[in-house]
Structure formats: structure tokens, C-alpha cells
LUMKE-55875 format. One record per residue (C-alpha): residue number from 1; residue in three letters; x, y, z. Coordinates in Angstrom, 3 decimals, decimal comma, padded with zeros to 6 digits, always signed. Example, Ala and Ser with C-alpha at 12.3 -4.5 7.8 and 13.67 -1.06 7.14 Angstrom:
2
+-----+-----+----------+----------+----------+
:   n : res :        X :        Y :        Z :
+-----+-----+----------+----------+----------+
:   1 : ALA : +012,300 : -004,500 : +007,800 :
:   2 : SER : +013,670 : -001,060 : +007,140 :
+-----+-----+----------+----------+----------+
// end
This chain:
140
+-----+-----+----------+----------+----------+
:   n : res :        X :        Y :        Z :
+-----+-----+----------+----------+----------+
:   1 : MET : +233,836 : +023,522 : +039,417 :
:   2 : THR : +234,089 : +019,802 : +037,380 :
:   3 : GLU : +234,949 : +016,137 : +038,825 :
:   4 : THR : +238,120 : +014,750 : +037,260 :
:   5 : THR : +237,789 : +011,055 : +036,372 :
:   6 : ASN : +240,813 : +008,961 : +036,554 :
:   7 : VAL : +240,836 : +007,350 : +032,708 :
:   8 : SER : +243,510 : +004,979 : +031,370 :
:   9 : LEU : +243,424 : +002,978 : +028,476 :
:  10 : GLY : +243,496 : -000,816 : +029,584 :
:  11 : PRO : +239,927 : -001,060 : +029,993 :
:  12 : VAL : +239,553 : +000,432 : +026,303 :
:  13 : HIS : +242,452 : -001,984 : +024,716 :
:  14 : ASP : +240,586 : -005,002 : +026,491 :
:  15 : LEU : +237,096 : -003,203 : +025,144 :
:  16 : LEU : +238,455 : -003,487 : +021,426 :
:  17 : ALA : +240,676 : -006,564 : +021,609 :
:  18 : GLY : +237,372 : -008,479 : +022,849 :
:  19 : LYS : +235,541 : -007,101 : +020,212 :
:  20 : GLY : +238,051 : -008,104 : +017,106 :
:  21 : TYR : +240,606 : -005,759 : +016,669 :
:  22 : ALA : +244,155 : -006,004 : +016,920 :
:  23 : VAL : +245,305 : -003,756 : +019,440 :
:  24 : SER : +248,749 : -002,839 : +020,743 :
:  25 : GLU : +250,707 : -000,269 : +022,391 :
:  26 : ALA : +251,853 : +002,503 : +020,593 :
:  27 : GLY : +253,215 : +004,557 : +023,339 :
:  28 : GLU : +252,359 : +006,333 : +026,678 :
:  29 : ASN : +248,507 : +006,856 : +026,568 :
:  30 : ALA : +248,828 : +005,351 : +023,162 :
:  31 : LEU : +247,359 : +002,872 : +021,219 :
:  32 : THR : +247,069 : +001,331 : +017,127 :
:  33 : ILE : +244,098 : -000,595 : +017,108 :
:  34 : GLN : +243,781 : -003,102 : +013,637 :
:  35 : ASP : +240,859 : -003,971 : +011,982 :
:  36 : VAL : +241,872 : -007,810 : +010,933 :
:  37 : GLU : +239,888 : -008,192 : +008,389 :
:  38 : THR : +240,818 : -004,706 : +006,158 :
:  39 : GLY : +244,450 : -003,844 : +007,898 :
:  40 : VAL : +243,064 : -000,820 : +008,353 :
:  41 : SER : +244,852 : +000,754 : +011,331 :
:  42 : ILE : +243,270 : +003,545 : +013,571 :
:  43 : GLN : +245,697 : +005,679 : +016,318 :
:  44 : GLY : +244,348 : +006,163 : +019,518 :
:  45 : VAL : +245,340 : +008,688 : +022,207 :
:  46 : LEU : +243,687 : +009,527 : +025,603 :
:  47 : GLU : +245,177 : +012,849 : +026,679 :
:  48 : GLY : +242,724 : +013,695 : +030,108 :
:  49 : GLU : +239,167 : +012,057 : +029,369 :
:  50 : ILE : +239,200 : +012,450 : +025,805 :
:  51 : LEU : +240,547 : +009,791 : +023,486 :
:  52 : PHE : +241,282 : +010,719 : +020,200 :
:  53 : PHE : +241,484 : +008,951 : +017,173 :
:  54 : SER : +242,933 : +009,224 : +013,485 :
:  55 : LEU : +243,324 : +007,031 : +010,147 :
:  56 : LEU : +245,812 : +008,242 : +007,504 :
:  57 : CYS : +243,646 : +008,261 : +004,267 :
:  58 : MET : +246,328 : +008,785 : +002,162 :
:  59 : THR : +249,387 : +010,489 : +001,484 :
:  60 : THR : +249,452 : +013,527 : -001,623 :
:  61 : PRO : +251,785 : +015,689 : -002,916 :
:  62 : ALA : +250,886 : +018,870 : -002,117 :
:  63 : GLN : +250,194 : +020,333 : -005,133 :
:  64 : ARG : +247,555 : +018,108 : -005,600 :
:  65 : LEU : +245,486 : +019,597 : -002,834 :
:  66 : THR : +243,535 : +022,088 : -004,910 :
:  67 : GLU : +240,651 : +024,499 : -004,019 :
:  68 : GLN : +238,001 : +021,420 : -005,616 :
:  69 : VAL : +239,625 : +019,073 : -003,486 :
:  70 : MET : +239,219 : +020,611 : -000,442 :
:  71 : ARG : +235,789 : +021,742 : -001,021 :
:  72 : LYS : +234,671 : +018,535 : -001,899 :
:  73 : MET : +236,780 : +017,127 : +002,086 :
:  74 : LEU : +234,798 : +020,188 : +003,684 :
:  75 : GLY : +231,960 : +020,261 : +002,152 :
:  76 : ALA : +228,901 : +019,605 : +004,752 :
:  77 : GLU : +227,599 : +017,238 : +002,183 :
:  78 : ASN : +230,037 : +015,348 : +001,440 :
:  79 : GLY : +228,617 : +012,267 : +003,006 :
:  80 : ILE : +231,151 : +012,104 : +006,277 :
:  81 : SER : +229,379 : +013,421 : +008,692 :
:  82 : THR : +230,870 : +011,312 : +012,104 :
:  83 : SER : +234,696 : +012,344 : +010,975 :
:  84 : TYR : +236,404 : +015,214 : +010,006 :
:  85 : PHE : +239,503 : +015,707 : +007,996 :
:  86 : GLN : +243,119 : +017,052 : +009,060 :
:  87 : LEU : +246,049 : +017,698 : +006,807 :
:  88 : TYR : +249,775 : +016,814 : +008,437 :
:  89 : ASP : +253,115 : +017,928 : +006,744 :
:  90 : ALA : +254,705 : +014,661 : +005,299 :
:  91 : PRO : +258,024 : +014,224 : +003,963 :
:  92 : ASN : +259,325 : +014,895 : +000,626 :
:  93 : GLY : +256,500 : +018,372 : -000,001 :
:  94 : GLU : +253,827 : +015,564 : +000,551 :
:  95 : VAL : +250,517 : +015,966 : +002,536 :
:  96 : ALA : +248,965 : +013,495 : +005,312 :
:  97 : VAL : +245,273 : +013,113 : +005,004 :
:  98 : THR : +243,848 : +011,706 : +007,756 :
:  99 : LEU : +240,122 : +011,236 : +009,596 :
: 100 : ASN : +239,781 : +011,981 : +012,716 :
: 101 : ASN : +236,958 : +011,730 : +015,583 :
: 102 : PHE : +236,853 : +011,761 : +019,424 :
: 103 : CYS : +234,899 : +010,951 : +022,545 :
: 104 : LYS : +235,121 : +011,953 : +026,214 :
: 105 : LEU : +234,676 : +009,087 : +028,819 :
: 106 : GLN : +233,350 : +009,668 : +031,800 :
: 107 : GLY : +233,408 : +006,201 : +033,551 :
: 108 : LEU : +234,173 : +003,623 : +031,011 :
: 109 : GLY : +230,525 : +002,381 : +031,724 :
: 110 : ALA : +227,983 : +001,256 : +028,758 :
: 111 : ASP : +227,893 : +004,642 : +027,198 :
: 112 : ASP : +231,569 : +005,187 : +027,048 :
: 113 : GLU : +231,823 : +001,535 : +025,436 :
: 114 : ASP : +229,275 : +002,360 : +023,172 :
: 115 : ASP : +231,000 : +005,553 : +022,171 :
: 116 : ILE : +234,799 : +004,034 : +021,414 :
: 117 : LEU : +233,111 : +001,366 : +019,482 :
: 118 : SER : +230,971 : +003,757 : +017,731 :
: 119 : CYS : +234,045 : +005,749 : +016,818 :
: 120 : VAL : +236,231 : +003,176 : +015,178 :
: 121 : SER : +233,559 : +001,759 : +013,307 :
: 122 : PHE : +232,744 : +005,320 : +011,867 :
: 123 : LEU : +236,239 : +005,618 : +010,916 :
: 124 : LEU : +236,451 : +002,431 : +009,214 :
: 125 : ALA : +233,525 : +003,644 : +007,311 :
: 126 : ASP : +234,168 : +006,715 : +006,342 :
: 127 : VAL : +237,925 : +005,868 : +005,464 :
: 128 : VAL : +235,694 : +003,773 : +002,376 :
: 129 : HIS : +233,566 : +006,946 : +001,478 :
: 130 : ALA : +236,429 : +009,200 : +001,676 :
: 131 : LYS : +238,747 : +007,802 : -000,585 :
: 132 : GLN : +235,697 : +007,342 : -002,924 :
: 133 : LEU : +234,999 : +011,518 : -002,726 :
: 134 : ILE : +238,922 : +012,425 : -002,871 :
: 135 : GLY : +240,968 : +009,396 : -003,398 :
: 136 : ALA : +240,894 : +009,870 : -007,326 :
: 137 : ASP : +241,671 : +013,723 : -006,959 :
: 138 : LEU : +244,639 : +012,828 : -005,229 :
: 139 : ALA : +246,212 : +009,562 : -007,088 :
: 140 : GLY : +248,899 : +009,836 : -009,628 :
+-----+-----+----------+----------+----------+
// end
């Protein structure tokens, strides 16, 4: 049997705000985290002990997601080793392309704080690379 830890978003909110991010509640167990320098926003959702992060890279017409683009996104050597892509249906036949990451929270100690800050910083770095990698292929 595994021991469960009661984790809440309050300390996560405080940690990120203390590091200079604009943080707001986005619903039950959800935060919006904005990098104040770039304006890029990340959604954070706590499910049990797992904190999921998602960042919208771009929205594009579905027909632009060609095999070539998908190979770039899924390629092991695409330069995005800390995050992963997901695709979501969007209105009007478009697809939202997101970058995602997650961490397991155990007691909100120093290790968890490092994990949280790493996830956020990796996503912010990866989105720049992702837009360079596939942005031209998905742009109009």
C-alpha cells in the first residue's frame, strides 16, 4: 500500500508568485501562471499528487498538420526533450497544439519546489523552440 500525501495548490501558487510569475486561480485545483516578461501563460492543474502543466503553442487549421509536421513534433531529436506535444480539437476545424509537462508532489519540500520551477521553465524554453521547429509549417 502506498501512502498518500494531501497536496493543495496554495503553496504552489505562493512559490510561483514568489519567483516573479503572475499567478491566478483558474478554477478548482487550477492555476494560470504567466511569465511577466514574455506574457506567455501556462495552465497548471492538480490531480491528486500530480501537477500537470500545459502551454498553448499555437492553433492551426487541421489540414496543416501534415505527416512532415507530425514527424518533427514526435521526432526523438527535435530538441524538445523535457516536454511533450498534445493536440486538441478547437472550433472551426482547427487544432490546438500544446506543450505539456508534469511533476509528482510528495510533500512540497525543496525537491518538489525544484520540480515545479523546472517544469515551468522547461515549458517556457521549449515553446520558443517548438515555434521555431513547427511554426513556419503551421502558419498561414
